SERO-4910 file (N, C-alpha, C, O; in steps of 0.05 Angstrom, whole numbers):
BEGIN
 pado doro    nc1    nc2    nc3   cac1   cac2   cac3    cc1    cc2    cc3    oc1    oc2    oc3
  Unk    A   -729   -583   -172   -704   -592   -176   -686   -601   -151   -667   -616   -152
  Unk    A   -699   -588   -125   -687   -597   -101   -694   -625    -90   -682   -641    -75
  Unk    A   -721   -627   -103   -728   -659    -94   -714   -681   -109   -708   -703    -99
  Unk    A   -707   -675   -136   -692   -696   -149   -671   -680   -168   -676   -673   -191
  Unk    A   -649   -675   -155   -632   -660   -168   -617   -671   -196   -607   -694   -197
  Unk    A   -617   -655   -217   -606   -664   -240   -577   -659   -243   -566   -642   -230
  Unk    A   -564   -677   -263   -538   -673   -265   -532   -643   -277   -550   -629   -286
  Unk    A   -507   -635   -277   -503   -609   -288   -508   -602   -314   -518   -580   -319
  Unk    A   -502   -622   -333   -510   -621   -361   -540   -617   -368   -550   -601   -384
  Unk    A   -550   -636   -352   -581   -638   -356   -594   -608   -351   -606   -592   -365
  Unk    A   -585   -608   -323   -597   -575   -313   -590   -552   -330   -602   -531   -329
  Unk    A   -569   -555   -347   -560   -534   -365   -582   -535   -387   -593   -515   -394
  Unk    A   -588   -554   -395   -602   -555   -417   -633   -547   -411   -647   -536   -429
  Unk    A   -642   -551   -389   -667   -544   -378   -667   -518   -375   -684   -504   -386
  Unk    A   -649   -509   -360   -650   -476   -355   -649   -459   -385   -663   -439   -390
  Unk    A   -632   -468   -402   -636   -456   -431   -657   -454   -444   -659   -436   -461
  Unk    A   -678   -473   -438   -708   -474   -450   -722   -453   -442   -736   -441   -458
  Unk    A   -720   -445   -417   -738   -423   -406   -724   -396   -408   -700   -394   -405
  Unk    A   -742   -376   -415   -733   -348   -417   -727   -336   -386   -737   -348   -366
  Unk    A   -712   -314   -384   -712   -299   -359   -738   -289   -352   -753   -278   -368
  Unk    A   -742   -293   -326   -771   -285   -318   -769   -256   -309   -789   -242   -311
  Unk    A   -747   -247   -299   -740   -221   -292   -734   -205   -316   -720   -217   -334
  Unk    A   -741   -180   -320   -735   -160   -343   -704   -152   -334   -698   -154   -310
  Unk    A   -687   -143   -353   -662   -130   -349   -668   -109   -335   -691   -101   -332
  Unk    A   -647    -97   -323   -649    -69   -311   -644    -46   -334   -626    -47   -350
  Unk    A   -661    -28   -334   -659     -6   -353   -631      6   -354   -614     -1   -337
  Unk    A   -625     23   -370   -596     29   -374   -590     56   -358   -567     62   -352
  Unk    A   -613     71   -350   -607     95   -340   -621    101   -316   -635    121   -312
  Unk    A   -614     79   -298   -622     79   -268   -613    104   -251   -593    117   -258
  Unk    A   -628    109   -232   -610    134   -215   -619    126   -184   -639    112   -179
  Unk    A   -603    135   -168   -604    134   -140   -621    161   -132   -622    183   -144
  Unk    A   -632    155   -110   -651    178    -96   -641    205   -104   -655    223   -114
  Unk    A   -615    208    -99   -601    233   -103   -602    242   -130   -602    266   -133
  Unk    A   -603    225   -152   -601    240   -181   -576    221   -190   -573    219   -215
  Unk    A   -560    210   -175   -534    202   -184   -540    177   -198   -559    164   -191
  Unk    A   -525    169   -222   -531    145   -239   -521    124   -223   -501    127   -208
  Unk    A   -536    101   -226   -529     73   -207   -502     64   -211   -486     61   -192
  Unk    A   -494     61   -236   -464     56   -247   -441     66   -228   -422     53   -221
  Unk    A   -446     94   -220   -429    108   -206   -422     96   -177   -399     96   -166
  Unk    A   -445     85   -167   -442     72   -136   -426     47   -140   -412     39   -122
  Unk    A   -428     34   -163   -412     10   -165   -386     13   -170   -370     -3   -162
  Unk    A   -375     40   -187   -352     42   -189   -335     55   -159   -311     50   -153
  Unk    A   -354     70   -144   -350     80   -121   -334     60    -99   -312     63    -87
  Unk    A   -356     36   -100   -352     18    -82   -323      1    -91   -306     -5    -75
  Unk    A   -320     -7   -120   -297    -17   -123   -272      3   -121   -250     -9   -116
  Unk    A   -271     25   -123   -251     45   -119   -248     44    -86   -226     42    -76
  Unk    A   -267     45    -75   -268     46    -39   -253     21    -33   -236     23    -15
  Unk    A   -256     -3    -46   -245    -24    -37   -214    -29    -42   -198    -41    -29
  Unk    A   -213    -14    -65   -184    -13    -74   -166      6    -52   -145      1    -42
  Unk    A   -181     27    -49   -165     44    -26   -161     33      2   -141     37     15
  Unk    A   -184     16     11   -180      3     37   -160    -18     36   -148    -23     57
  Unk    A   -155    -31     13   -131    -50     12   -106    -39     13    -88    -47     27
  Unk    A   -105    -19     -3    -79     -1     -3    -71     11     27    -50      9     39
  Unk    A    -95     23     35    -86     36     63   -110     23     83   -131     35     88
  Unk    A   -104      4     91   -118    -11    111   -128      1    137   -147     -7    151
  Unk    A   -111     23    143   -114     35    170   -141     59    164   -151     71    183
  Unk    A   -148     63    139   -167     83    135   -193     73    142   -201     50    138
  Unk    A   -210     93    156   -238     86    160   -252     91    137   -242    104    119
  Unk    A   -276     81    137   -292     90    114   -294    122    104   -294    128     80
  Unk    A   -294    139    123   -296    168    120   -269    176    105   -268    189     84
  Unk    A   -249    166    118   -221    172    105   -218    161     79   -210    177     62
  Unk    A   -223    142     73   -222    128     49   -244    146     26   -237    152      3
  Unk    A   -263    151     34   -278    170     18   -268    194      8   -266    203    -15
  Unk    A   -261    206     35   -246    230     31   -218    231     15   -210    252      4
  Unk    A   -205    209     15   -179    204     -1   -188    202    -31   -175    215    -47
  Unk    A   -209    186    -41   -218    184    -60   -227    210    -73   -221    213    -96
  Unk    A   -238    226    -63   -244    254    -69   -217    272    -77   -219    288    -96
  Unk    A   -194    267    -63   -172    281    -70   -160    271    -89   -140    284    -95
  Unk    A   -162    248   -105   -152    238   -126   -163    251   -152   -150    248   -173
  Unk    A   -185    263   -151   -200    274   -176   -213    256   -189   -217    233   -181
  Unk    A   -220    267   -215   -237    251   -235   -225    223   -246   -239    205   -256
  Unk    A   -196    222   -244   -180    198   -255   -177    179   -232   -158    164   -233
  Unk    A   -191    176   -213   -184    166   -189   -173    132   -195   -156    120   -181
  Unk    A   -183    123   -213   -182     95   -216   -152     90   -231   -138     70   -226
  Unk    A   -145    110   -249   -117    112   -259    -95    116   -239    -74    104   -242
  Unk    A    -98    132   -218    -87    142   -196    -84    121   -174    -64    119   -161
  Unk    A   -106    105   -172   -104     80   -156    -84     61   -172    -64     53   -161
  Unk    A    -90     55   -195    -75     34   -205    -40     45   -207    -24     27   -209
  Unk    A    -33     65   -207     -6     75   -206      3     74   -174     25     68   -167
  Unk    A    -14     80   -160     -5     72   -131     -6     44   -122      9     38   -104
  Unk    A    -21     27   -133    -18     -3   -128      9    -14   -138     24    -29   -126
  Unk    A     12     -4   -165     35    -10   -179     64     -3   -161     82    -19   -158
  Unk    A     63     22   -151     82     32   -139     85     16   -110    107     10   -103
  Unk    A     65     10    -95     65     -8    -75     75    -32    -77     90    -42    -60
  Unk    A     69    -47   -100     79    -72   -104    112    -71   -111    126    -91   -105
  Unk    A    121    -49   -123    152    -44   -132    168    -39   -102    190    -48    -98
  Unk    A    153    -25    -85    163    -20    -62    168    -44    -44    189    -46    -31
  Unk    A    148    -62    -44    146    -87    -29    172   -106    -40    189   -118    -26
  Unk    A    171   -107    -65    190   -127    -79    222   -111    -72    242   -124    -68
  Unk    A    222    -86    -73    250    -70    -71    259    -77    -43    282    -83    -39
  Unk    A    237    -76    -18    244    -78      8    251   -107     11    271   -113     24
  Unk    A    236   -127      1    239   -155      3    271   -163     -7    285   -177      6
  Unk    A    279   -152    -29    305   -159    -43    326   -144    -25    349   -153    -23
  Unk    A    319   -121    -11    340   -109      3    343   -126     31    365   -129     41
  Unk    A    324   -135     41    323   -152     64    339   -180     62    353   -190     79
  Unk    A    332   -190     37    346   -213     30    378   -213     26    393   -231     33
  Unk    A    383   -191     12    408   -186      9    426   -182     32    448   -192     35
  Unk    A    411   -163     49    429   -160     76    430   -178     92    449   -178    107
  Unk    A    408   -201     97    417   -224    110    431   -242     96    438   -260    111
  Unk    A    439   -244     72    460   -260     59    487   -243     69    506   -256     77
  Unk    A    487   -221     69    511   -207     76    521   -212    106    544   -216    114
  Unk    A    497   -209    119    505   -215    148    512   -243    153    528   -247    171
  Unk    A    502   -262    139    509   -288    143    538   -291    135    552   -305    150
  Unk    A    548   -280    114    574   -287    100    591   -272    118    612   -283    124
  Unk    A    584   -244    131    604   -230    146    603   -244    176    624   -243    189
  Unk    A    585   -254    185    577   -260    212    563   -288    214    539   -289    218
  Unk    A    580   -312    211    570   -336    205    552   -344    232    536   -363    229
  Unk    A    554   -335    252    540   -341    274    519   -324    285    512   -325    308
  Unk    A    507   -305    267    486   -285    269    463   -298    275    456   -316    259
  Unk    A    451   -295    293    426   -309    306    398   -307    286    384   -326    280
  Unk    A    394   -278    276    374   -274    258    382   -251    238    373   -229    239
  Unk    A    400   -258    218    407   -244    197    385   -230    182    364   -240    175
  Unk    A    392   -203    177    367   -186    162    345   -180    182    323   -175    171
  Unk    A    346   -181    210    322   -174    226    325   -140    231    304   -127    236
  Unk    A    346   -130    229    342   -101    232    330    -89    205    311    -72    205
  Unk    A    343   -100    179    329    -93    157    303    -95    152    288    -78    142
  Unk    A    295   -127    164    265   -129    163    247   -111    179    224   -106    172
  Unk    A    257   -101    200    247    -80    221    241    -56    203    218    -46    202
  Unk    A    261    -47    190    259    -21    179    245    -21    153    235      0    145
  Unk    A    243    -46    137    229    -51    116    198    -51    126    182    -39    111
  Unk    A    188    -62    149    162    -60    158    156    -31    167    133    -23    164
  Unk    A    174    -16    179    166     12    182    160     29    160    141     44    158
  Unk    A    182     26    140    175     41    107    149     34     97    134     52     89
  Unk    A    141      3     96    116     -5     88     96     12     99     83     29     87
  Unk    A     95      4    126     73     20    143     70     46    137     48     56    131
  Unk    A     94     59    137     89     93    131     77     96    102     59    113     95
  Unk    A     87     79     86     72     83     61     45     82     56     32     95     40
  Unk    A     37     63     72      8     57     73     -5     74     97    -29     69    103
  Unk    A      8     92    108     -2    112    126    -13    102    152    -33    110    163
  Unk    A      3     82    162      0     68    182     19     70    209     21     54    227
  Unk    A     35     96    205     56    101    225     39    123    245     19    135    237
  Unk    A     47    126    265     37    147    285     49    172    284     74    173    283
  Unk    A     35    193    286     50    220    285     49    229    312     39    215    330
  Unk    A     60    257    317     63    263    341     40    266    358     45    266    382
  Unk    A     11    270    351    -11    270    358    -22    243    369    -42    240    384
  Unk    A     -7    224    360    -18    197    366    -38    183    345    -50    162    350
  Unk    A    -40    199    322    -60    189    299    -43    175    279    -20    183    273
  Unk    A    -56    155    268    -45    136    248    -47    154    221    -67    151    207
  Unk    A    -29    171    214    -31    185    189     -7    179    174    -10    185    151
  Unk    A     18    168    180     39    163    159     54    187    158     73    188    142
  Unk    A     49    209    174     61    232    167     88    233    183    105    250    176
  Unk    A     92    217    204    119    217    218    132    188    212    118    168    215
  Unk    A    160    185    205    172    161    204    199    165    219    215    184    216
  Unk    A    202    145    238    227    146    253    242    119    249    230     98    255
  Unk    A    267    119    239    280     97    235    306    100    251    322    118    248
  Unk    A    307     78    269    331     81    292    340     52    288    329     35    303
  Unk    A    358     43    270    374     20    272    397     19    258    400     35    240
  Unk    A    414      2    264    443      7    248    441     -7    222    451    -30    219
  Unk    A    427      7    201    428     -6    174    439     11    155    448     33    159
  Unk    A    438     -1    133    451     17    106    423     21     92    415      1     80
  Unk    A    410     40     90    384     46     81    381     37     48    400     40     32
  Unk    A    362     29     43    360     15     13    358     39     -8    353     61      1
  Unk    A    361     36    -31    355     51    -52    326     49    -61    318     27    -70
  Unk    A    310     70    -59    282     65    -65    275     84    -86    289    103    -94
  Unk    A    251     78    -95    235     98   -115    209     98   -107    193     86   -121
  Unk    A    202    110    -87    171    109    -78    167    140    -68    183    157    -63
  Unk    A    139    141    -69    125    173    -64    119    173    -35     97    163    -28
  Unk    A    135    181    -17    127    190     14    122    216     16    130    228     36
  Unk    A    107    229     -6    100    260     -1     83    262     20     83    284     31
  Unk    A     68    244     31     53    253     54     67    252     79     55    258    100
  Unk    A     96    244     80    113    249    105    119    275    110    129    288     91
  Unk    A    115    288    135    124    317    141    147    313    159    164    331    161
  Unk    A    149    287    176    171    291    194    187    266    192    175    245    196
  Unk    A    217    265    187    229    240    185    255    240    208    269    260    211
  Unk    A    258    219    219    275    218    239    293    194    234    285    171    235
  Unk    A    320    201    230    339    178    220    359    175    241    371    196    246
  Unk    A    365    153    255    383    148    277    398    125    271    386    104    265
  Unk    A    426    128    273    447    105    268    446     93    239    459     72    234
  Unk    A    432    105    221    434     93    195    456    104    175    468    125    178
  Unk    A    461     88    155    481     96    133    462     97    108    439     88    109
  Unk    A    473    108     87    462    106     62    474     91     39    497     94     34
  Unk    A    458     75     25    467     62      2    482     80    -18    505     76    -25
  Unk    A    468     99    -28    477    116    -49    477    145    -42    469    162    -58
  Unk    A    484    150    -18    489    177     -3    456    186      3    436    176     -8
  Unk    A    456    204     18    428    216     32    412    226     11    388    224     15
  Unk    A    419    237    -11    406    251    -29    386    229    -42    362    236    -44
  Unk    A    393    208    -51    372    190    -65    350    183    -45    326    186    -50
  Unk    A    361    173    -22    339    163     -3    317    187      4    293    183      4
  Unk    A    327    211     10    311    233     22    296    240     -3    273    249      1
  Unk    A    304    238    -26    285    249    -49    262    235    -50    244    242    -65
  Unk    A    259    214    -33    232    198    -36    212    215    -17    188    211    -19
  Unk    A    220    234     -1    207    254     17    203    281     11    211    298     27
  Unk    A    192    286     -8    194    314    -17    181    336     -6    184    359    -15
  Unk    A    163    331     19    148    349     33    154    348     63    137    353     80
  Unk    A    178    342     68    187    340     97    183    377    105    187    396     91
  Unk    A    175    376    134    175    396    146    200    395    163    215    414    163
  Unk    A    205    374    176    224    370    197    240    343    191    228    323    184
  Unk    A    265    345    193    286    326    190    305    324    212    320    342    218
  Unk    A    305    304    223    321    301    246    344    277    241    335    254    239
  Unk    A    368    281    239    391    264    234    408    262    259    420    281    269
  Unk    A    409    233    268    426    231    291    448    208    285    440    186    276
  Unk    A    473    213    291    492    189    286    488    174    261    486    149    259
  Unk    A    486    194    240    483    185    214    511    182    202    528    199    206
  Unk    A    514    159    188    539    150    171    539    157    145    520    167    134
  Unk    A    557    152    136    561    158    106    552    132     92    532    120    101
  Unk    A    565    121     68    562     98     53    579     77     66    601     81     75
  Unk    A    564     53     65    575     31     78    563     24    104    548     40    114
  Unk    A    570     -1    116    557     -8    144    575      8    163    571      8    187
***
């Protein structure tokens, strides 16, 4: 075939004439430790999905995270992927709206929406567990927002966050709606926080 390559249609007909030389894999193959081979494939794809959602995770952290998800890891990962996609959309819309408001209020604003974009990036990084905690580790357990912005209305699970620092911010729908996304806070610091509006 290499010396005289065939056209695709001709090659297809030649290949169909000859049976497979390799036997198909048996249905009950096992790894050395006794685990079924198909579980390895599932773990890899689940592992890949976790690493995509949480790119800061090491292989060990990703494996440990998968174990915390229990027997229905795939369903839980799908839920988290959907939630992350919704969070990205909500933050993108919020930045876009804020930039339009900045432009209409201050026509000569050099970079409209830049403060909101910075906060959106911090929220996204925190959700993906890429913010630094007090010990200097990238765990996402600590989030600090220090920007003169009106925080967006969100519906996302930041249950892993233990410390939240808000400085110079305001709330779109009051503090309860935004803070409700952080159900496991151990420490909340509010400095120069405004009410509703800019």
